[in-house]
Every structure is written in structure tokens, then in C-alpha cells.
N, C-alpha and C positions, 0 to 999 in steps of 0.2 A: 419965825420957825415954820417949816413946812408941815402942814397938817398930815400929809401922806406919810411922812416919816414917823410922826407921833403914832398914827394908827397902826403902822407896821410894827413898831416896837411894842406897843401895848398888846397886840395880838400875839406876837412872839413870846412875850413874857408870860402870858397866860398858859401857853403850852409849856414853857420852861419851868413853870412852877410845878408841873407834874413830872418833869423829866429828872427825877432825883434817884440816885443809886450810889451804892458803895463801890469802891475799887478794892478788889482783893479776892482771895481764895482761888487763885489760878496757879498752875504749875509754871515754873520758869524753865528756860532752856538749860539752866545749870542744875536742874533737879530740885530746886527749892520750892517754896510755896509763898505766895504773896499774902502778907498778913491782912486779914479782914478787919474792917472797922477802924482803920487808921486814916483813910482818905475817902472823901465823898465828893460827888460832882452833881451839879444841878443847873437850872436856869435861875432867873431873877428871884431872889429870896422873898421879896415883897409880894410876889404872886404865888407863893406856895399854897397848895390846896390846904383847906382847913384841917383835914385829917392828918396832914404831914407836919403841921407846925409843932405840935407837942412832941412828936417823935424826934424831929430834928433838934429841938431845944434840949432834949435829953441825951444827945450823943456825945457830950463832952468835947465839943469843938473848941479848940483854942485859937485857931487861925482861920480867917476867911479871906481868900484871895479873889478879888473882883476883877474880871477881865473886860468889863464894860468900859466904854468911853465915858468921859465926863458928861457929854451931851446926853447919853442914854440915862445916866444917873439923874441929871437935871429933869428929864422927862418922866422917868419911872419912880424916882424917889430913892431914899436911903435903902441900900440893899440888905442891911443887917439889923437895923434898929428894932424892927418889929419881932424878930425871931432870935437873934443872937447878940444882944446888946453888950455882953461882956467879952465877946471874942475880940482878939486883936485883928484889926482890919488892915489888909494890904491892897491898895489900889494899884493894879498893874494894867493900865489901859492898853488894849490892843485895837488900834484902828482910829485913834483920834484924828490923824491927818486925813483919813478918808472922809470922815464926817465933816471936817472943816471945808472940804471941797464940795460938799453937798451930794456925795455919792457914797453908797454903802460899800461898793467894791472898788479896788484899785483899777487903774486904767489898763494894765497889761495882763489881764487874766481872760483866757478863752473858755475856761470851764471851772467847775467847783474845785476839782482836784488841783488845777493850776493856782487857783485862789489860795488854797491851803499852803502850797509851797511858798507863794509870795507873802502870805501872812507871817510865816516864820522868818523868811529872808528880811522883810522890812522891819521886824521887831526883835532882832537878835538880843538886844540888851534886856528887853522886857521878858523874853522867854528864859534868859539866863537867871534873871531875878526870880522868876516864878519857880524854876527848878531848884534854886538854892534853898527855898523854903523847906524842901523835903530832906535836905542834908542836915537840918537842925532838929535834933530829937526833941527839943523843948517846944517845938511848934505844934506837935501832934495833940489831938487829931486835927486834920486840915480839910477844909471844904473849899472848893473853888467853883466858880460859876461865871457865866456870861448872861445874856438875856434869854435866849432860847435853850441854852444848855446843850447845843449840838455842834456848832461850827468851831468857835474859838475854844469852847470846852472840849470838843472832840479832838481838836488838834493838840490841846494841852494833854489830853489823855494818851494820845499816840506817843507824844514825846516822853511822857512819864513811863508808860508801859514798855516802850522800847528801851529806855534807860535801865529798867530792872529786868529786861530780857524776857518779857512775856512773849510767847509765840504769836506771830502775826495773825493766824486765823482767830485766835482769841481776842486780839485787839480789834479786828474787824467785827467780830460778833458783838463786842461791847458797843462799838460805834453804831451798829445797825439797830440796837435796842431803841434808839431815839425815834425810829420809824413807827414804833407803837404809839407814840405821842403825836407825831406829825404825819398822820396818815394821808393827808392831802398833798404832802411835799416829801415823798420818800426819797432816800438816797440809796444808791447801789454800792456794793462792796468796792467796786473799781474806783470809786472816788478817792480812796486813800492811796491808790497805787503810785501816783506822782510823788507823794511825800515819801513813801517807802523807797522809790527810785532815787530821790534826792539824798536820802540817808545812805543808800548803797553806793551812790556815785561819790560820796565823800570818803568812802572807805569803811563804812560801818558806823554804828551809833556812837562809839567813843570818839572818833574823829569828827563826826558831825557836831557833837556836843562841844568839843574843843573849839571848833570854828565859831560856835555861838558865843563862847566865852566861859564855859564851865570847865573847872579844873578836875584832874583825875581824882584827887582826894575827895572832892565833892560828889563825884559820881559814886565812888566807893561808899561814902556815907549814906547816900540815898538808898543804895542797895542794902546796906546793913540795917537801915531803919525800917525797910519795907519787906524784906525777905526773911522767912523762917528757914534757915539752912538745915535745921534739924530734921525737917521732913525728908530731905534727900538721903538721910541715913537709914530710913526705914525700908 
């Protein structure tokens, strides 16, 4: 095992443990409001800051979706045992093939933004499985995470918020909150533009999700579970 990889992951997980926040309380393009407290995102749970552990344990999380690869789990340890041992665990690894080749990034990416597009393209089945969690009302509340809580978790959040039609400026604002944790490696808003462009090139989020493998009734269920349409009546 390459010690440099271990050091990189341990450092990223320490930041990821502070990169915790909820998804919700945004207006949607349809005039609804995203329900707060149903979805949470973070980095590696085993590295949660002490002051967050009790708070996270009391959130009523039923499902934890881990986007880390098996190699990351082998290095960093069980992501939920110390914090949410009663939650149902879904391991949806994004990037196992990359780590098997000894590289964190795939070969055909020239930028972080291109990397995000490739991340979705190369893991369509995994992303479909991830999004389907949100179509099942019995899964809530849901917490999802990777190691740092920024890249794979950030892409997951883009896909989820696009699905429920949160305006893109708000999606970008949420992504950039991770810069508060990773101040030595900040990202710019433009990093998400290639992924937005890929969604638009497919004909919009519904067609993009269909190409991934998500069905129309599943998209409708995700929206029903996460959007308070009563807000649009006021």
C-alpha cells in the first residue's frame, strides 16, 4: 500500500469530518421549498469532530450512503460504527477502478470540472442506485458522504439538487461552502460548469437522469419526498 495515498486520505478525512451540513430550505424553480432536515452530507464519519458526534447521532438518520471506495474504507475504517451503528448502510463506491490503477484520477480528465463529468459518466449505475434511495420515503433521513465531503459528495449534491430543481446559483453556493473547510485548496464556482453543460447537452435534467438509468416515476417520488409544495401557495 502506498503510504502517500494513506497520508492523503487521512488528511482529507480530517477536513471531511468538519464538512457537515444539511440539504434543504431552498426555493425550487417550481415555487416549492426543499424540506430541511431530511438529507445531510459530510465527509468520513469516523473523522467527525467531537462536537458534531452527539448532534449527528441525534438526527434520526435511517440510511447512510458511503461513496468511498473499499480501499478508502480499509485505510480509514468503518464509516458508521462509531456514530450511527443502527443506520442502514449502503455502500455505493465511486472510484474503485481508479484506486485499483494506483491513481486517484481517471486518465482522461484535464481539469476538476472534467473530472466531475467523467465521475458521473463512469459510474452511471452507482449514481442511479444513489438517487433511488431518495425515492423511497422509508429511507429518510438520509446521510451521504465520501472522504473529504467535497468532490464525490459535491457531485452527488449537484445531481440531487438538479433533480429537485433547485436553482443553479444556490447549488453553486452550497458547493462553495466546502472552501470554508479546505481553505488551502479552494475551488471556484466555474468547476461545476462542465457538469451543468453535460446536463444541458442531454436535454435537461430529466433526460440526463433517464440516460443514467433513473425512471420518471422515481424522479417524481424524489421530488415528492423532498419538496414542500405548500410553500408555493403562499
